[in-house]
N, C-alpha and C positions, 0 to 999 in steps of 0.2 A: 548433528545425526548428519550423516551421509545418506542421501538419497535413495540408496542404496538400501541403507537400514528401514529407512520412511516406506519403501514400496514391499518390500519383507514382513513390516508390522503389517502395512494397511491390507495386506494378503491374507495374514490371517483374522486378523482381525473383523477385516468386514464391517459393514454398519452397524453389531451390536452393541450392546450399551457399554460403554468406557465405564462406569465408575465404581470405584471398588470403594468401603465403606470408609466414610473421610475417618481423621486422624488426628486431629486436634485435639487435646481437653479438652471437658465441656465447661472448665474453667475459663480458657482462653474466647471462647465461641461468647459465654456470658458477657467477657470484658469490654472485645467488638458489640453488644449490643447495650453496652452500657455507651456507649460514646455515638452510636446513630439510633440506636431505637431498634426494637425488637424486628417489630418488619421490615426493617429493611439488611435485617441479615438470613440466608438460608443455607443451609445445609442440606435440604432435599435433592435427590437422584436427580431429579428432571432438569432443575435449575446450575447443579454440579455440570453435571455432562454437555448443556446447552452453550456454558462459560468456558466448556472445556476443548474447543477446536473455534477454527474462521472456515473459511469458504476452501480452503486447500485442501489437498488429497493429503495429509498427514494424519495421521491415529488421533483420534480425541485422547487427550491427557486431560482429567478433572481438578479442578481445585477442590480443596479440602473446603470451604466455605465461600458463599458466596456476600460481600458485601456492598452497599449503594449509599455513601455518603450524598449528602444534597449540598456541600459547603464546603470552602478549601480549608477551614479551621477544623470541619469532620476530618479531611484529609488527612490533614499535619496531624492529629490525635491518634488514625489510626494507622497510620504509619511507623510514627515514634512507638508503638505501642507490640507492632510486628517487630522494629529494629532492637528492642530492647531482648526482646524473646524469641531472634535471630529466626523469623519465620518468613518465607518466601511473601514477596508481592509479585502481582501481574495484573497492570492495566487492561482493562478492557473497554471498547468505547463501541465500535455496532456489529462487530466482530464480523466483518466485510475482507480481510485481509489475505493473502493470497498464499505465504509464508510458514505457518504453523504460531503466528507472532503472539497468541494467546493461550497457545498449549500450555498448561502447568507439568513441566517434563521432568524438572532437578530433582533429585533425589536428596533430602535432608535431616538433619534430627529433630527429633521431636522434643520442645522442651518438657521440662518436671512440672505437675500442675500449679498452677495459681495460689500464693496463699493469700487467700480471703483480706481485701482489703488493702492489695499490695500492688496495685494498680499502677499506679507513678511508677515503683523500685521493682518490676520485676526484673534480673540480671538474667543474663546468659546462661542458663544452667553446665555444670561441669560434674562430671562428664557427659558425654552426650550419651542420648539413650536410642532404641530403635530407630532405624531409617523407614522412613513413607515417601508419598508420591504427591505432592498438592500444595498446599499454601494458599494465600486469603488471596481472591480474585478483588479488585478493585473495580464494578461496572460505575461507571462516570458519566454512563447516560441522564442519571437526573439533575443533575448540574447543566441547563440549558438556558443562560441569561445569553443575552447579547447587547454586550454596554459602550458605552464609548464609542457612540459613531459619531464620525466626524464628517461630515459630506466636505467642506473646504480642504480638510486635511486627507481625504479619501483613505480615510482606515476604519478598523472598528474594534472590535475586545468580543470574543467568545469564549464560553466553557464547552467541555468536552461533549457536551449535548446535542451541542449544534452544529446540523449538516449541512453539507453544500449548499444542496437544494431549498434546505429550511432559510440559509442566508440570503441565500438570492431573492425569496419571495419576503425574507422582510424586506430586502430593499428594492420590491418593487416600486416605480414613481422615482425614485430617487434621481433615476439615470447614472445610477455607479453598478454592478457585481462583482463580484468575485469569479472568475474564469478557471480555476484549477478545476477541473471534472475527470475522476479517476472514472467514470462508469457508474461506479456501486454510491448509491446515496452514503458515504463516508462519515464518518464523523470529520471534524475539522482539524478537531487536537487529534485526533488519529491519523489522520494525512499531516501533518506535520512531524508526526512520532514516524512513521515510516518512508518519509521524502516521496510523497506520491506524484504522480504528473498527471497527465491526460492529452486528450484530445486537443488542448489549444495551447499546450507547453510550448510549441515550436514560438509562437507572437508574445505569450504573455508569461514562459518559464511557468518552472514546476512549482513544487512549497516554497523551496528555499528564499529566493529571492522574494518571495510573498509574505512572509512572516517577518515583522518588527522586532517585535518583544514575545516573550515566553513568561508565565507565573508556574513556575515549578515547583513544587513539594519532594523538596531529596530525601533519598533515603530515610535518613534519620527524622524528618520531621520539616526540617526548619525548610524555612520560604525563600525562593531564590527568585529575582526580577532580571531576566538575562540583559535587557539592556537599561537595566534600572526602574523603578517603581513610577509607572503614569509615562514613561517617555515613550513617542511611537516616531522618531525622527526618520527621513528617509534615507538619510545615511551618514555613519559615526563611523570615526576611527579610533574609538575611544577603547582602549585595552584590545586583550584575547575577544574572538568576535562565540561570546557563550551563546547564543541566537543560533549557527549552525551546527554550534555544537551538539546542539538538544534534538534540532530538527536531523531526523532519520536514527535519532538512537534506540528506536525500536523498543523505547521502555527499558532499558537496562540503565540508564541513569537519574529517573525521578519520572514523577507523573508531572505532563503536562495539564494542568489545571482551567488555564486559561491560554490562548492566543489571541497577541493583536495581529490582524493581517490587512496587507495595503489592498485597496481597490482600485478598480477601474472603469472610465467612463465607458455606458454602451457605445457602442456603435452607432452612425447615422444609420447606417444599410449595411445590407448583408447580403452575399449569394454564397448557394452551395451547388457546385455541379459535383454528375460522375461520370468517371472516364473509363473507357475500355481499354488495354492494350493486348498486343499478340504474345508478349511475351513476360514474365516476373525482370527479367532483366531491363528491358524495356520504359515499365514502369517506375521500378526504382531511378533508372537512370532521367527520365525525367521531372523525379523527385529534386534530386541533385542541380536540376538544370533549373528548376523554378526558382529554386535556393540564389542557385548563383547568380538568374537576374536580379535580384533584391526586388521580386516581388513580393509585398508585405501579406505573406497569404496567415492566414489563422490558424487555420489547422491543413492538413495534409496525412490523411489515413489512406493505407494500404490493405488489401484483402489478395490473396493469390488466388487463383481459380478455384481451388476445393472451399475455400472460404465466401467466394464470392455466391460460389452455389448454392452452399448450405444458406450462405442468410438471403440469399433470395428466396428459399425454400418457407427456411421460416418464419420471415417476415413478407414474404406473398408480396416480393417486388418486381420480378419478370427482372432478373440482370443476366447479360450474357455470363454464358461460364468462361471466363477470361480473369487474368489478374486485371485488379481492379482499384480506382483512387477516387479516392474521396475529397476534394479539395472547397474550403470556407474562405472567403475574402471577407475583409471587414474595411471598409472607411465611409467618407464620404458618396454621396451618389455621384458627383461628379468623376474621383479618381476610383470608384470602384468598375467604373467603364472601361478605364485604360486598364487597371488591373486587369480584367474578364480579357481583354483584346491577347494581351501578353500568355497569360495563361493560356491560352488556346492556339496562338502561335506553336508554343512550348510543345504542348499536346498532339499538337498532329504531324512535328516535325518524328516526335519517337514515336510514329506510327497510332496512336489513341486515336479513339472512337468522336464522332461529331459532338459536342460540348453541347447541352440545355443547362441553364441556370435557374436552380429554383429561388428564388427571392421572397415568397412566403414565408411568414413564420410555421405555420400548421406543416407545409409542403418539407420546409428544411428539420423541422423538428419530425416529420416524419424517416426520411432519411439518417437523421443519426439515430435515433432511436432504433434504426436496423442493424448500422455500427454498435452501439452498446449492449444487444441482444447476441454478439459474437458468442461469445462463451457459450450460451445456451444452444446457438445453431450449433454449435460445434459438437455440442455433449449428445443434440437431436441423431448424427451420425453414426451414433452407435448406441441406441438404448441400452439401459442397463450398465454403461460402463461409467468409469470414473475419467475426470480429467485435471489433470495438470500446466500449468501455463506458464513457458520459459518467458526472459525479460532481459535479453543481452539487448546493449547498446554499445554502438560503435562510431567512432567518428564518418561523417560523411563522406568524406570522400572514399573508405571501405567499405561503403552501404551495398554498392551494386552487389562486387566481387563476393561480398559473405554472406549477403540473404541469396545469391543463385548457388552460391557451394552449400548451402542449407536446405534448399531447396532439393538438389538432387543427391543429400546423405540421407532427407526422409524417402524420398524415393526409394534408394539404394537400401534402405535400414526395412519397408516394405511397413512405415510408420504411418496411423491417419493422425497428422497433426498440421492444421489450416492454420496459413499464418495471418497475423495481421498483425498492425505495428503503426506506433507515431512515427513515422516514417519521418518525415521533418525534420525530428533530431536525433536522428539515427537508433532508434527503440524501436527494439520490432519482438512479438511475440510468437512460438509456434504452441497452439493450443493439441496437448498430446491426448488424447482418445482410449485408453486402452482399458482391458479387461484384468483388472488388480488379481483377481486369484489365479493366472496362469504366469507362470514365473518364467518362464521362458518367456514371453512379450517384456512381461517387467524387466528383466537384465537388458532388453535392449532399448527399451525407454533409459533406465537408467545410463547407458554406454553413450547413448544420441545428447543427452543433457552434459551429458562430461564434456563429449565434444564440443558441442555446440559453445558453451561456457568459453573454454579453453582458446576457440577458434575468436571469439570476439576479445579474448584478451589480445592474442596474438595479433589483432589487428590492431590493438592499441585502444581498446574499448573497455566496460566492463560485465562482470557477472551480473549486475542488475540496475538497471536504468530506474525500477519508479517501483518496485512492490518490496524491497529489501532480501535483508540476509537469513531472519529468521532461523529455523531449523536445517536448511536443506542445502546452503550455500555458505559455511562455514569454510571448507575445506578451497573451493575457491577464491573466499575472501582471501586467506591465508598470501595463495600464489597469485591474485593480482595486489597486495602491498607488500610482499615479504615480512622477512621477517623483523625488519625496524619498525616498519608501518603497522606490522600489528604487535608488536611489542608497546608502541606508540598507543595503541586504542589501550591495550589491556593497562596501561600507567595511570589512564586516564580513569577508566572503570575501578579500580583499585582507590583511589586517589577519594569517586565520590560513593563508592558502593563498596566499599572496602571485605567487607561479609557477604559478597555476592547477593542480594537481597532480591536485587529490582530485577525483574523477570528471567530469572539464573535459567541459564544453558541455552540464552538466545544468542548472537551474533559471535561471540566469541568463544 
């Protein structure tokens, strides 16, 4: 669905209830209850509506029924049942995505009623009958086991109900942590499904290099271990990289029911600073120079002057209204002092303010809490309006030009769009705050997002660095990959999900 259509639907729907009457035959719903038990199946309007949207501005599209499997065997049985009946399946973790990845948008054919006693042999009906919107939402949050923790191997296996905060709480006292932090307390399997990233990616990488193995239930109910059952080597060259294939697949190829993750040692010492700059260009140029100087920075986050002011007021921090960088360094006590000196010199060379370092945990957490609240700070600029976050990523060498051009575009378009980003790896966002009831403003938002996406592509970058494609970026994905790339993706999808049942309507 193009963003133009999404914005038009958002304007039409507003925030009213999104649910229509569920269309699945009662016998099919009863078959779902047979697998997971009646308390773990719901067709209630409020439950379906809750599972019909994420944190994005895409309009709610509810499933027909929500199920809560509690074991991988149940996921397999449910998937096999849906596959035989040609019923769409939508995975759901915590609902914190930003691209409409959990919306049940596909129109599909309703199967004939289930013949009593034929649970294991319900064929796809012929011919197909009236169309409806929905399918089965698999809420995987009740599968929350943390298993196979190996301190010596720096690895752990987690089920979809485990969030990154829950894992790090579980790891407390071990000397290890999982550093990929998208801001929201997202499901780790959901983070793998979207190829999530976060503030620590410049040093520790995004999800893809931190996933060692995945346990996947395929659309027909078969079970796949992408690196082989029970395996978690640090590297491998055995055949196609199936793990990387499923990381970023956005629920379109199968259910990620367990992820084996790479853990990292906690740094001996950490220090955070905030520096203000005379211009957006100076702040971004400083970022590039810090990286070129090989300062092993853990996080380097950018706020333009609009976002710095919004965050300062929202979190009561008293920051200058100026382009701002938040930098965090990790290392030993001895190495940290050298890194701090290098960083201060580069900041001053680019006209940055005097640097004061926060080394205490409470003060560091306060600074990063301000950054993680950027979304809410931006929305507070225009109460009652909606937000949409762009998500481009460009090569570091092109970052200063692209950020400055984007800033100029925002101003010329008269759009409220404070900028924030993980500029250490070339990824930045404009949080566009707009009135969805104003067609003219919605059109300006759409035109800006198209220009920004194509500006990133022209710079050798991507239309999405960490949020995924979902509903709104399918046209840009086609431009990014070209016809051969898109055809290859479609071939993979057709091989694993020939009936297009897994999260249909997303990505492709």
